[in-house]
Residue, then its C-alpha position, 0 to 999 in steps of 0.5 A: x500500500x502506498x504510504x505517503x505520510x512522514x513522521x512529521x505528517x503524523x505528528x501534525x495529524x496527532x495535533x489535529x486529531x486531539x483538536x477534533x476529539x477534545x476541543x470540537x466533538x464535545x460541543x458539536x451537538x450544541x453547535x448543530x442546534x444553534x446552527x453555527x460554531x463559535x468564531x473562536x474555533x477559527x482562532x484556535x485552529x490558526x494558533x495550532x497551525x492547522x489552517x496554514x500548514x501547507x501555505x508558504x512561510x512568507x504567506x503566514x503558513x507552515x511551509x509544508x506540502x499538501x500531505x499536511x492538508x490531507x492529514x488535516x482533512x482526514x482528522x477533522x471528521x472526528x469532530x463528528x459534525x461535518x459542518x465544522x470541518x467544512x467551515x474550516x476547510x473553506x477557510x484553509x483550502x477553498x477561499x484562500x489558495x487563490x490569494x496565495x497563488x496570485x495575491x499581491x504582497x499587500x493583499x497577502x498581508x491584509x487578507x491571507x495572513x490574518x485568515x491563516x492565523x484565524x484572526x479573520x474569517x473568509x468565505x468564497x463568493x461564487x454560487x448565485x441563485x441561477x448559477x451554481x455549477x454553471x459558473x459562467x452564468x453568474x450575474x454579479x457585476x463589477x464595474x470600473x469607476x476611476x480608482x474603484x470598482x462598483x459591485x452589484x449582485x447576489x451570492x448564495x450558498x456561501x459557507x461562513x457567509x454570516x460572519x466572514x470578515x471578507x469574501x473572495x468574490x467572483x464577479x463579471x467585469x465583462x458581462x458580454x464575454x461569458x466565462x472569460x469576463x470574470x474577475x476575482x475581488x477581495x471584499x471586506x464585509x464592513x464595506x457599505x453596500x454589503x448585506x447578509x440577506x439571511x442565513x439559510x437553513x440546511x438539511x445537513x452540515x447544520x453547525x456551518x453557517x450558510x448565507x445569502x449575500x447582496x452587494x448593493x452598489x458596493x464600492x471597493x478600491x481597485x487594489x482589492x482586485x485579485x489577479x488580472x481583470x477577466x482572468x477569474x474563471x481561469x483562476x477559479x478552475x485551478x482553485x476548484x481542483x483543490x476544493x474537489x480533491x480535499x472534499x474527496x479526502x475528507x469524505x473517505x475519512x468520514x466514511x471509514x468512521x461511519x463504518x467503524x461506528x456501525x460495526x461497533x453498534x452491530x456488536x452490541x445490538x442483538x436480534x434473534x439471539x445474536x449480535x447483528x454483526x454476526x449475520x452473514x448478509x451484513x458481514x458481506x455488505x460491509x466487506x464489499x463496502x470496505x473493499x471499495x472504500x480502501x480502493x477509493x482511498x488508494x486512488x485518492x492518495x495517488x491523485x493527491x501525489x500527482x497534485x502535490x508533485x505539480x503544485x508543491x514540488x515542481x510548482x507548475x500548472x495542473x496538468x489536464x490528466x491530474x484534473x481528470x483524476x480529481x474529477x473522477x475521485x470526486x464522482x467515485x467518493x461521492x457515490x460511494x459515500x452515499x451508498x455507504x451512509x445509506x447502508x449504515x443507517x439501514x444497519x441501525x434499523x429504526x435507531x438510524x432514523x433517530x437524531x440521537x444516533x450519529x449515523x443520522x447526522x452523517x447520512x444527512x451531511x455526506x449528501x452535500x458531496x455530490x452537490x458542492x464544488x460542482x455537482x456529480x452531473x457536472x463532473x461527468x459532463x466535464x470528464x466527457x469533454x476531457x475524454x473527447x466524447 
């Protein structure tokens, strides 16, 4: 079996595991009920070096490679609430990598370093009511006006959106150019014209706040433009690969936890005279699912190795072959996690339908994987194009 982790990785993993099990897990029931975990969690994660381990030291990070982010994503599910992990991963792997890639020294000082330290909370503003996976269809517009940009529009499904200090925002600067008319901006949320319309109620990931945002003729200085004008879609496609890959890593780890807990339940739960884990039909189901899950983890690790080599070792743009494998990983893990969660819930019988059992929460939470970061259908459509179909 491919073993990518070093002793240093393992030490970092222990730090994240202790954080998840001792500082997060005891409180997640309360946070699920309230619909949000405290801002102090970001600060604590920053203090432990969890948010920035895989960022360059000059950007406020730990100067490590991507395997540190993998170790982090594999341990955060031990908090037993996917919403907490999602909020932290948006901060560390979705809304900030593009700042590290193309930000100016001033933008890195003002936005990236405080985010990696947990002093500022960030959200990624891409999805809109009529443009989710179809990013080219966004309607939010940023118009140049002297030394400023005036932004008008709306974003939705924005994780960390109710309490973000700034938004890594994608807007149209050339509305007639489709995907090639998009530009990234760094938007402080204390700017006049920024409005949190409402917090959205979700069926899962409840401890993570999700918001609908409005930008009402919001004026920001041109120095907050991130990268070149009209190049935002190209930057986003690179950024999406990080989001999709880390989601697959986290989902594999969460799936293993689901199986472990289900099997532990099956050893204690007796029906018709013996523990239900002793029933051959269930033994075969779990053997088959674990075989497929081990295969999925191996495939994800090999894809991470390619990604790490290109982005962190050789520091070159991701190859189309790596992009292909990332999309395949997301499809594979998304479908498998859904099947596995449903099987584990069924194994619990009626208790699986009761919220006091963690499998009910896991069953709801995992469903987002086939939607967020590009739906499974979009992934298949994209892959068909890559494969020349």
